[in-house]
N, CA and C atoms as a LAMMPS dump frame, in Angstrom:
ITEM: TIMESTEP
0
ITEM: NUMBER OF ATOMS
288
ITEM: BOX BOUNDS ff ff ff
-5.0000000000000000e+02 5.0000000000000000e+02
-5.0000000000000000e+02 5.0000000000000000e+02
-5.0000000000000000e+02 5.0000000000000000e+02
ITEM: ATOMS id mol type element x y z
1 1 1 N 376.889 443.075 144.572
2 1 2 C 376.028 444.431 146.391
3 1 3 C 374.595 443.097 146.209
4 2 1 N 374.106 443.342 147.123
5 2 2 C 373.348 442.771 147.95
6 2 3 C 372.252 443.661 148.225
7 3 1 N 371.205 444.586 147.429
8 3 2 C 370.339 445.233 147.251
9 3 3 C 368.8 445.039 146.878
10 4 1 N 368.258 444.586 146.933
11 4 2 C 366.955 444.326 147.019
12 4 3 C 366.522 443.1 147.75
13 5 1 N 365.021 443.409 148.371
14 5 2 C 364.257 443.29 148.752
15 5 3 C 362.907 442.422 147.792
16 6 1 N 362.921 441.527 147.373
17 6 2 C 361.932 440.977 146.642
18 6 3 C 360.761 439.936 147.865
19 7 1 N 359.442 440.849 146.862
20 7 2 C 357.857 440.782 148.388
21 7 3 C 356.771 439.683 147.179
22 8 1 N 356.774 438.756 147.645
23 8 2 C 355.945 437.497 146.636
24 8 3 C 354.145 437.29 147.704
25 9 1 N 353.149 438.008 147.637
26 9 2 C 352.384 437.281 148.262
27 9 3 C 351.405 436.102 147.812
28 10 1 N 350.688 434.87 148.433
29 10 2 C 351.579 433.611 148.228
30 10 3 C 349.692 433.421 148.381
31 11 1 N 349.063 432.919 147.997
32 11 2 C 348.266 431.515 148.749
33 11 3 C 347.493 431.159 148.127
34 12 1 N 348.43 429.951 148.404
35 12 2 C 347.522 428.274 147.664
36 12 3 C 348.457 428.226 146.76
37 13 1 N 349.982 428.584 146.307
38 13 2 C 351.102 428.498 145.63
39 13 3 C 351.816 427.473 145.414
40 14 1 N 351.086 426.434 145.913
41 14 2 C 352.27 425.329 146.027
42 14 3 C 352.387 425.015 144.49
43 15 1 N 351.869 425.533 143.213
44 15 2 C 351.403 424.968 142.497
45 15 3 C 352.301 425.613 141.427
46 16 1 N 352.6 426.947 141.873
47 16 2 C 353.131 427.947 141.054
48 16 3 C 354.639 428.802 141.518
49 17 1 N 355.348 428.445 142.949
50 17 2 C 355.969 429.469 143.485
51 17 3 C 356.84 428.252 143.908
52 18 1 N 357.769 427.4 142.749
53 18 2 C 358.573 427.125 142.632
54 18 3 C 359.736 427.279 141.793
55 19 1 N 358.265 427.35 140.569
56 19 2 C 358.822 428.562 139.062
57 19 3 C 358.653 429.362 138.894
58 20 1 N 358.104 430.713 140.123
59 20 2 C 358.056 432.062 140.423
60 20 3 C 359.709 432.37 140.924
61 21 1 N 360.181 431.294 141.598
62 21 2 C 361.067 431.405 142.677
63 21 3 C 362.751 431.016 141.716
64 22 1 N 362.301 429.979 140.858
65 22 2 C 363.015 429.683 139.425
66 22 3 C 363.825 431.071 139.155
67 23 1 N 362.716 431.829 138.289
68 23 2 C 363.19 432.74 137.375
69 23 3 C 363.372 433.976 138.076
70 24 1 N 363.212 433.814 139.281
71 24 2 C 364.381 435.037 139.864
72 24 3 C 366.181 434.692 140.045
73 25 1 N 366.812 433.55 140.019
74 25 2 C 367.585 432.343 140.696
75 25 3 C 369.109 434.17 139.387
76 26 1 N 368.034 434.18 138.113
77 26 2 C 369.792 435.338 137.705
78 26 3 C 370.573 436.556 137.737
79 27 1 N 368.641 436.571 138.858
80 27 2 C 369.569 437.891 139.424
81 27 3 C 370.225 437.924 141.204
82 28 1 N 370.185 436.609 141.679
83 28 2 C 370.756 436 142.896
84 28 3 C 371.781 437.299 143.396
85 29 1 N 373.045 437.421 142.134
86 29 2 C 374.002 438.595 143.433
87 29 3 C 373.937 439.659 143.864
88 30 1 N 372.05 439.965 143.284
89 30 2 C 371.407 441.693 143.696
90 30 3 C 370.591 441.019 144.458
91 31 1 N 369.931 440.593 145.272
92 31 2 C 368.705 439.687 145.969
93 31 3 C 369.397 439.526 147.024
94 32 1 N 368.906 441.171 148.221
95 32 2 C 369.413 440.315 149.356
96 32 3 C 368.138 439.552 150.569
97 33 1 N 366.501 440.278 149.658
98 33 2 C 366.098 439.277 150.501
99 33 3 C 365.002 438.745 149.402
100 34 1 N 363.768 437.503 150.023
101 34 2 C 362.369 436.93 149.307
102 34 3 C 361.975 437.141 150.598
103 35 1 N 361.374 438.037 150.883
104 35 2 C 359.932 437.571 151.327
105 35 3 C 358.881 437.174 150.737
106 36 1 N 358.328 436.058 150.861
107 36 2 C 357.354 435.782 150.646
108 36 3 C 356.173 435.664 151.961
109 37 1 N 354.795 435.914 151.529
110 37 2 C 353.972 436.353 152.696
111 37 3 C 352.916 435.452 151.53
112 38 1 N 352.626 434.145 153.4
113 38 2 C 351.918 433.235 153.023
114 38 3 C 351.131 433.641 153.481
115 39 1 N 349.953 433.696 152.724
116 39 2 C 348.187 434.425 153.509
117 39 3 C 347.715 433.437 153.705
118 40 1 N 347.821 432.633 154.557
119 40 2 C 347.145 431.588 154.773
120 40 3 C 346.787 430.172 154.242
121 41 1 N 347.61 429.57 153.557
122 41 2 C 347.358 428.557 152.579
123 41 3 C 347.024 427.692 153.39
124 42 1 N 346.686 426.716 152.216
125 42 2 C 346.081 425.68 152.705
126 42 3 C 347 424.163 152.027
127 43 1 N 347.232 424.558 150.934
128 43 2 C 348.839 424.027 151.101
129 43 3 C 349.888 423.908 151.171
130 44 1 N 350.724 423.313 150.991
131 44 2 C 352.322 423.466 150.638
132 44 3 C 353.141 424.454 150.295
133 45 1 N 352.615 425.89 150.518
134 45 2 C 353.425 426.981 150.063
135 45 3 C 354.595 427.125 150.621
136 46 1 N 354.543 427.194 151.322
137 46 2 C 355.703 427.681 152.592
138 46 3 C 356.36 426.712 152.895
139 47 1 N 356.916 425.583 152.372
140 47 2 C 357.189 424.457 152.443
141 47 3 C 357.941 423.967 150.914
142 48 1 N 357.589 424.406 149.83
143 48 2 C 358.009 423.727 148.622
144 48 3 C 358.242 425.935 147.96
145 49 1 N 358.696 426.558 148.5
146 49 2 C 359.035 427.585 149.111
147 49 3 C 360.904 427.253 149.652
148 50 1 N 360.383 427.06 150.763
149 50 2 C 361.625 426.631 151.295
150 50 3 C 362.437 425.939 150.303
151 51 1 N 361.859 424.473 149.739
152 51 2 C 363.135 423.818 148.95
153 51 3 C 364.045 424.678 147.353
154 52 1 N 362.809 424.897 147.469
155 52 2 C 363.018 425.344 146.317
156 52 3 C 364.077 426.491 146.633
157 53 1 N 363.918 427.247 147.148
158 53 2 C 365.191 428.43 148.096
159 53 3 C 366.331 427.76 148.236
160 54 1 N 366.392 426.722 148.67
161 54 2 C 367.139 426.219 148.805
162 54 3 C 368.247 425.268 147.71
163 55 1 N 367.806 424.629 146.882
164 55 2 C 367.952 423.751 145.975
165 55 3 C 368.841 425.636 145.341
166 56 1 N 368.219 426.423 144.822
167 56 2 C 368.958 427.56 144.807
168 56 3 C 369.879 428.079 144.693
169 57 1 N 370.082 428.554 146.294
170 57 2 C 370.54 429.184 147.081
171 57 3 C 370.589 430.568 147.409
172 58 1 N 369.11 431.02 147.021
173 58 2 C 367.81 432.467 147.376
174 58 3 C 367.598 432.319 148.899
175 59 1 N 368.485 433.528 149.405
176 59 2 C 368.057 433.645 150.6
177 59 3 C 366.162 434.31 151.042
178 60 1 N 365.663 432.698 151.583
179 60 2 C 363.904 433.357 152.093
180 60 3 C 364.011 433.175 153.217
181 61 1 N 363.023 434.099 153.2
182 61 2 C 362.293 434.72 154.815
183 61 3 C 360.491 434.302 154.488
184 62 1 N 359.986 433.413 155.393
185 62 2 C 358.395 433.028 155.404
186 62 3 C 357.858 433.866 156.454
187 63 1 N 356.78 434.66 155.43
188 63 2 C 356.357 435.123 157.243
189 63 3 C 355.072 434.933 156.712
190 64 1 N 354.151 434.512 157.816
191 64 2 C 352.652 433.654 157.966
192 64 3 C 352.063 434.768 158.229
193 65 1 N 350.457 434.94 157.781
194 65 2 C 349.998 435.975 157.596
195 65 3 C 348.508 436.087 157.482
196 66 1 N 348.161 436.679 157.781
197 66 2 C 345.906 436.314 157.582
198 66 3 C 345.522 437.29 157.249
199 67 1 N 345.633 437.727 155.713
200 67 2 C 345.588 439.222 155.258
201 67 3 C 343.851 439.332 153.802
202 68 1 N 344.124 438.179 153.037
203 68 2 C 343.408 438.505 152.407
204 68 3 C 343.031 438.672 150.921
205 69 1 N 344.356 439.446 150.363
206 69 2 C 344.114 439.519 149.936
207 69 3 C 345.599 440.468 149.421
208 70 1 N 346.089 440.127 148.076
209 70 2 C 347.817 440.596 148.075
210 70 3 C 347.962 441.867 148.157
211 71 1 N 347.677 443.121 148.181
212 71 2 C 347.663 444.354 148.995
213 71 3 C 347.566 444.069 150.301
214 72 1 N 347.42 444.101 151.163
215 72 2 C 347.423 444.033 152.31
216 72 3 C 348.561 443.416 152.678
217 73 1 N 349.541 441.894 152.334
218 73 2 C 349.686 440.884 152.297
219 73 3 C 351.407 441.297 151.855
220 74 1 N 351.633 442.516 150.826
221 74 2 C 352.788 442.796 150.701
222 74 3 C 352.733 444.031 151.355
223 75 1 N 352.02 444.905 152.216
224 75 2 C 352.024 445.892 153.029
225 75 3 C 352.664 445.222 154.326
226 76 1 N 352.318 443.77 154.904
227 76 2 C 352.83 443.055 155.535
228 76 3 C 354.991 443.023 155.307
229 77 1 N 354.733 442.306 153.704
230 77 2 C 356.652 442.019 153.415
231 77 3 C 357.301 444.011 153.639
232 78 1 N 356.352 444.74 152.906
233 78 2 C 356.927 445.978 152.72
234 78 3 C 357.505 446.743 154.511
235 79 1 N 356.857 446.407 155.118
236 79 2 C 356.986 447.094 156.831
237 79 3 C 358.534 446.272 156.998
238 80 1 N 359.114 444.639 156.191
239 80 2 C 359.964 443.735 156.433
240 80 3 C 361.196 444.309 156.02
241 81 1 N 360.597 444.924 154.641
242 81 2 C 362.619 444.795 154.161
243 81 3 C 363.85 445.457 154.571
244 82 1 N 364.25 444.978 154.596
245 82 2 C 366.014 445.679 154.351
246 82 3 C 366.792 446.262 153.561
247 83 1 N 366.835 445.732 152.02
248 83 2 C 367.018 447.041 151.41
249 83 3 C 366.131 448.301 150.831
250 84 1 N 367.767 448.56 149.934
251 84 2 C 366.826 449.983 149.871
252 84 3 C 365.704 449.854 148.123
253 85 1 N 365.379 448.859 147.654
254 85 2 C 364.809 448.852 146.408
255 85 3 C 363.837 447.717 146.767
256 86 1 N 363.316 447.501 146.517
257 86 2 C 362.211 445.917 146.191
258 86 3 C 361.51 445.983 144.68
259 87 1 N 361.136 445.354 145.47
260 87 2 C 361.069 444.316 143.026
261 87 3 C 359.872 443.064 144.043
262 88 1 N 358.721 443.889 143.196
263 88 2 C 356.914 443.332 144.057
264 88 3 C 356.268 442.277 142.323
265 89 1 N 356.551 441.168 142.933
266 89 2 C 355.782 439.492 141.939
267 89 3 C 354.526 438.637 142.551
268 90 1 N 353.8 438.202 141.1
269 90 2 C 353.588 437.671 141.886
270 90 3 C 353.122 435.987 142.354
271 91 1 N 352.917 435.26 143.288
272 91 2 C 353.475 433.554 142.995
273 91 3 C 353.682 433.243 141.678
274 92 1 N 352.134 433.718 141.44
275 92 2 C 352.127 432.612 139.672
276 92 3 C 352.677 433.703 138.436
277 93 1 N 353.837 435.292 138.804
278 93 2 C 355.077 435.605 137.419
279 93 3 C 355.94 435.233 137.457
280 94 1 N 355.907 435.145 136.273
281 94 2 C 357.957 434.722 136.24
282 94 3 C 358.68 436.533 135.929
283 95 1 N 359.555 436.639 135.934
284 95 2 C 360.433 437.343 136.057
285 95 3 C 361.226 437.121 134.345
286 96 1 N 361.103 437.916 134.003
287 96 2 C 361.726 437.61 132.375
288 96 3 C 363.812 438.059 132.288
């Protein structure tokens, strides 16, 4: 049952986002979408995330934005969430 929208605000998180996404893979059967808010990154955050989710078979949607802080970035994603449950995680955290 795919019932969870994952929200990840990210700014210049190319060094950490693949590890964060990999930590979510154990929950793949319930993840309906991963919304990565790429908040004006100047590195390869979005590309690294796309590559990682393709390898992990996770449903990623990148939302380019200029928010300036994680709270505003989360609000951008919450407006796009399709599922009844929302899980917030930062681009440099691990899901345990």
